PyMOL commands that place a pseudoatom at each C-alpha (Angstrom):
pseudoatom trace, name=CA, resn=MET, resi=1, chain=A, elem=C, hetatm=0, pos=[19.327, 3.935, -17.442]
pseudoatom trace, name=CA, resn=THR, resi=2, chain=A, elem=C, hetatm=0, pos=[19.180, 5.465, -13.974]
pseudoatom trace, name=CA, resn=GLU, resi=3, chain=A, elem=C, hetatm=0, pos=[18.457, 3.117, -11.116]
pseudoatom trace, name=CA, resn=LYS, resi=4, chain=A, elem=C, hetatm=0, pos=[15.885, 4.285, -8.547]
pseudoatom trace, name=CA, resn=PRO, resi=5, chain=A, elem=C, hetatm=0, pos=[17.366, 4.601, -5.061]
pseudoatom trace, name=CA, resn=ASN, resi=6, chain=A, elem=C, hetatm=0, pos=[16.712, 2.629, -1.944]
pseudoatom trace, name=CA, resn=LEU, resi=7, chain=A, elem=C, hetatm=0, pos=[14.969, 4.799, 0.622]
pseudoatom trace, name=CA, resn=SER, resi=8, chain=A, elem=C, hetatm=0, pos=[15.410, 5.101, 4.382]
pseudoatom trace, name=CA, resn=VAL, resi=9, chain=A, elem=C, hetatm=0, pos=[12.443, 4.838, 6.744]
pseudoatom trace, name=CA, resn=GLU, resi=10, chain=A, elem=C, hetatm=0, pos=[12.189, 8.629, 6.862]
pseudoatom trace, name=CA, resn=GLU, resi=11, chain=A, elem=C, hetatm=0, pos=[12.320, 8.959, 3.063]
pseudoatom trace, name=CA, resn=ALA, resi=12, chain=A, elem=C, hetatm=0, pos=[9.781, 6.154, 2.565]
pseudoatom trace, name=CA, resn=ALA, resi=13, chain=A, elem=C, hetatm=0, pos=[7.434, 7.762, 5.099]
pseudoatom trace, name=CA, resn=CYS, resi=14, chain=A, elem=C, hetatm=0, pos=[7.710, 11.105, 3.327]
pseudoatom trace, name=CA, resn=TRP, resi=15, chain=A, elem=C, hetatm=0, pos=[7.167, 9.516, -0.089]
pseudoatom trace, name=CA, resn=LEU, resi=16, chain=A, elem=C, hetatm=0, pos=[4.097, 7.605, 1.138]
pseudoatom trace, name=CA, resn=GLY, resi=17, chain=A, elem=C, hetatm=0, pos=[2.774, 10.532, 3.172]
pseudoatom trace, name=CA, resn=VAL, resi=18, chain=A, elem=C, hetatm=0, pos=[2.599, 8.559, 6.420]
pseudoatom trace, name=CA, resn=SER, resi=19, chain=A, elem=C, hetatm=0, pos=[4.474, 8.573, 9.715]
pseudoatom trace, name=CA, resn=MET, resi=20, chain=A, elem=C, hetatm=0, pos=[7.758, 6.771, 10.257]
pseudoatom trace, name=CA, resn=ARG, resi=21, chain=A, elem=C, hetatm=0, pos=[5.981, 4.645, 12.863]
pseudoatom trace, name=CA, resn=THR, resi=22, chain=A, elem=C, hetatm=0, pos=[3.528, 3.440, 10.200]
pseudoatom trace, name=CA, resn=VAL, resi=23, chain=A, elem=C, hetatm=0, pos=[6.397, 2.546, 7.868]
pseudoatom trace, name=CA, resn=TYR, resi=24, chain=A, elem=C, hetatm=0, pos=[8.171, 0.573, 10.635]
pseudoatom trace, name=CA, resn=ARG, resi=25, chain=A, elem=C, hetatm=0, pos=[4.961, -1.262, 11.512]
pseudoatom trace, name=CA, resn=LEU, resi=26, chain=A, elem=C, hetatm=0, pos=[4.142, -2.163, 7.898]
pseudoatom trace, name=CA, resn=ALA, resi=27, chain=A, elem=C, hetatm=0, pos=[7.724, -3.302, 7.270]
pseudoatom trace, name=CA, resn=GLN, resi=28, chain=A, elem=C, hetatm=0, pos=[7.849, -5.435, 10.408]
pseudoatom trace, name=CA, resn=VAL, resi=29, chain=A, elem=C, hetatm=0, pos=[4.670, -7.347, 9.545]
pseudoatom trace, name=CA, resn=GLY, resi=30, chain=A, elem=C, hetatm=0, pos=[5.735, -7.776, 5.915]
pseudoatom trace, name=CA, resn=THR, resi=31, chain=A, elem=C, hetatm=0, pos=[3.023, -5.615, 4.354]
pseudoatom trace, name=CA, resn=LEU, resi=32, chain=A, elem=C, hetatm=0, pos=[5.426, -3.080, 2.894]
pseudoatom trace, name=CA, resn=PRO, resi=33, chain=A, elem=C, hetatm=0, pos=[8.179, -4.404, 0.606]
pseudoatom trace, name=CA, resn=SER, resi=34, chain=A, elem=C, hetatm=0, pos=[11.416, -3.830, 2.482]
pseudoatom trace, name=CA, resn=PHE, resi=35, chain=A, elem=C, hetatm=0, pos=[14.736, -5.288, 3.552]
pseudoatom trace, name=CA, resn=LYS, resi=36, chain=A, elem=C, hetatm=0, pos=[17.359, -4.646, 6.192]
pseudoatom trace, name=CA, resn=VAL, resi=37, chain=A, elem=C, hetatm=0, pos=[20.953, -3.553, 5.654]
pseudoatom trace, name=CA, resn=GLY, resi=38, chain=A, elem=C, hetatm=0, pos=[23.102, -3.541, 8.763]
pseudoatom trace, name=CA, resn=GLY, resi=39, chain=A, elem=C, hetatm=0, pos=[20.002, -3.579, 10.952]
pseudoatom trace, name=CA, resn=GLN, resi=40, chain=A, elem=C, hetatm=0, pos=[18.407, -0.598, 9.183]
pseudoatom trace, name=CA, resn=TRP, resi=41, chain=A, elem=C, hetatm=0, pos=[15.249, -0.853, 7.080]
pseudoatom trace, name=CA, resn=ARG, resi=42, chain=A, elem=C, hetatm=0, pos=[15.556, 0.050, 3.409]
pseudoatom trace, name=CA, resn=PHE, resi=43, chain=A, elem=C, hetatm=0, pos=[12.836, 0.382, 0.764]
pseudoatom trace, name=CA, resn=SER, resi=44, chain=A, elem=C, hetatm=0, pos=[13.203, 0.074, -2.984]
pseudoatom trace, name=CA, resn=GLN, resi=45, chain=A, elem=C, hetatm=0, pos=[11.487, 3.098, -4.519]
pseudoatom trace, name=CA, resn=GLU, resi=46, chain=A, elem=C, hetatm=0, pos=[10.472, 0.980, -7.510]
pseudoatom trace, name=CA, resn=LEU, resi=47, chain=A, elem=C, hetatm=0, pos=[8.831, -1.658, -5.289]
pseudoatom trace, name=CA, resn=LEU, resi=48, chain=A, elem=C, hetatm=0, pos=[7.110, 1.028, -3.213]
pseudoatom trace, name=CA, resn=GLU, resi=49, chain=A, elem=C, hetatm=0, pos=[5.674, 2.520, -6.403]
pseudoatom trace, name=CA, resn=ARG, resi=50, chain=A, elem=C, hetatm=0, pos=[4.351, -0.893, -7.461]
pseudoatom trace, name=CA, resn=TRP, resi=51, chain=A, elem=C, hetatm=0, pos=[2.960, -1.569, -3.967]
pseudoatom trace, name=CA, resn=ALA, resi=52, chain=A, elem=C, hetatm=0, pos=[1.198, 1.802, -3.877]
pseudoatom trace, name=CA, resn=ALA, resi=53, chain=A, elem=C, hetatm=0, pos=[-0.283, 1.215, -7.351]
pseudoatom trace, name=CA, resn=ASP, resi=54, chain=A, elem=C, hetatm=0, pos=[-1.559, -2.202, -6.223]
pseudoatom trace, name=CA, resn=GLN, resi=55, chain=A, elem=C, hetatm=0, pos=[-3.145, -0.621, -3.134]
pseudoatom trace, name=CA, resn=MET, resi=56, chain=A, elem=C, hetatm=0, pos=[-4.959, 1.938, -5.284]
pseudoatom trace, name=CA, resn=THR, resi=57, chain=A, elem=C, hetatm=0, pos=[-6.187, -0.778, -7.650]
pseudoatom trace, name=CA, resn=VAL, resi=58, chain=A, elem=C, hetatm=0, pos=[-7.521, -2.902, -4.792]
pseudoatom trace, name=CA, resn=GLY, resi=59, chain=A, elem=C, hetatm=0, pos=[-9.238, 0.123, -3.247]
pseudoatom trace, name=CA, resn=TRP, resi=60, chain=A, elem=C, hetatm=0, pos=[-10.793, 1.087, -6.564]
pseudoatom trace, name=CA, resn=LEU, resi=61, chain=A, elem=C, hetatm=0, pos=[-12.048, -2.466, -7.181]
pseudoatom trace, name=CA, resn=ARG, resi=62, chain=A, elem=C, hetatm=0, pos=[-13.622, -2.586, -3.703]
pseudoatom trace, name=CA, resn=MET, resi=63, chain=A, elem=C, hetatm=0, pos=[-15.296, 0.763, -4.327]
pseudoatom trace, name=CA, resn=GLU, resi=64, chain=A, elem=C, hetatm=0, pos=[-16.650, -0.367, -7.703]
pseudoatom trace, name=CA, resn=LYS, resi=65, chain=A, elem=C, hetatm=0, pos=[-17.890, -3.652, -6.226]
pseudoatom trace, name=CA, resn=GLY, resi=66, chain=A, elem=C, hetatm=0, pos=[-19.697, -1.707, -3.486]
pseudoatom trace, name=CA, resn=LYS, resi=67, chain=A, elem=C, hetatm=0, pos=[-21.369, 0.532, -6.070]
pseudoatom trace, name=CA, resn=ALA, resi=68, chain=A, elem=C, hetatm=0, pos=[-22.493, -2.452, -8.138]
pseudoatom trace, name=CA, resn=SER, resi=69, chain=A, elem=C, hetatm=0, pos=[-24.008, -4.357, -5.210]
pseudoatom trace, name=CA, resn=SER, resi=70, chain=A, elem=C, hetatm=0, pos=[-25.777, -1.313, -3.758]
pseudoatom trace, name=CA, resn=SER, resi=71, chain=A, elem=C, hetatm=0, pos=[-27.286, -0.336, -7.118]
pseudoatom trace, name=CA, resn=ASN, resi=72, chain=A, elem=C, hetatm=0, pos=[-28.389, -3.860, -8.040]
pseudoatom trace, name=CA, resn=PRO, resi=73, chain=A, elem=C, hetatm=0, pos=[-31.421, -4.957, -5.960]
pseudoatom trace, name=CA, resn=ALA, resi=74, chain=A, elem=C, hetatm=0, pos=[-30.778, -8.591, -6.873]
pseudoatom trace, name=CA, resn=THR, resi=75, chain=A, elem=C, hetatm=0, pos=[-27.369, -8.558, -5.167]
pseudoatom trace, name=CA, resn=SER, resi=76, chain=A, elem=C, hetatm=0, pos=[-28.154, -6.335, -2.205]
pseudoatom trace, name=CA, resn=GLN, resi=77, chain=A, elem=C, hetatm=0, pos=[-29.351, -7.944, 1.018]
pseudoatom trace, name=CA, resn=LYS, resi=78, chain=A, elem=C, hetatm=0, pos=[-32.994, -7.545, 1.913]
pseudoatom trace, name=CA, resn=SER, resi=79, chain=A, elem=C, hetatm=0, pos=[-33.982, -6.719, 5.479]
pseudoatom trace, name=CA, resn=THR, resi=80, chain=A, elem=C, hetatm=0, pos=[-36.478, -9.093, 7.039]
for i in range(1, 80): cmd.bond("trace and resi %d" % i, "trace and resi %d" % (i + 1))
show_as sticks, trace
zoom trace
């Protein structure tokens, strides 16, 4: 069994398709699963994959909820 590597900030940014600044910011506030080794941020590729999958699921659920409430007159707000 091959273990997935721990990624640097640059590698994590490339993998996620965002800037390094975004990765630093998300790591610092605890949004992105990460840890420090010798003062440098590291990211488990496996945990990043899980985190990204969770983000897609949450986004999809929000989208579906929005569709359901806008198509159901009983749940949509009426203007007065």
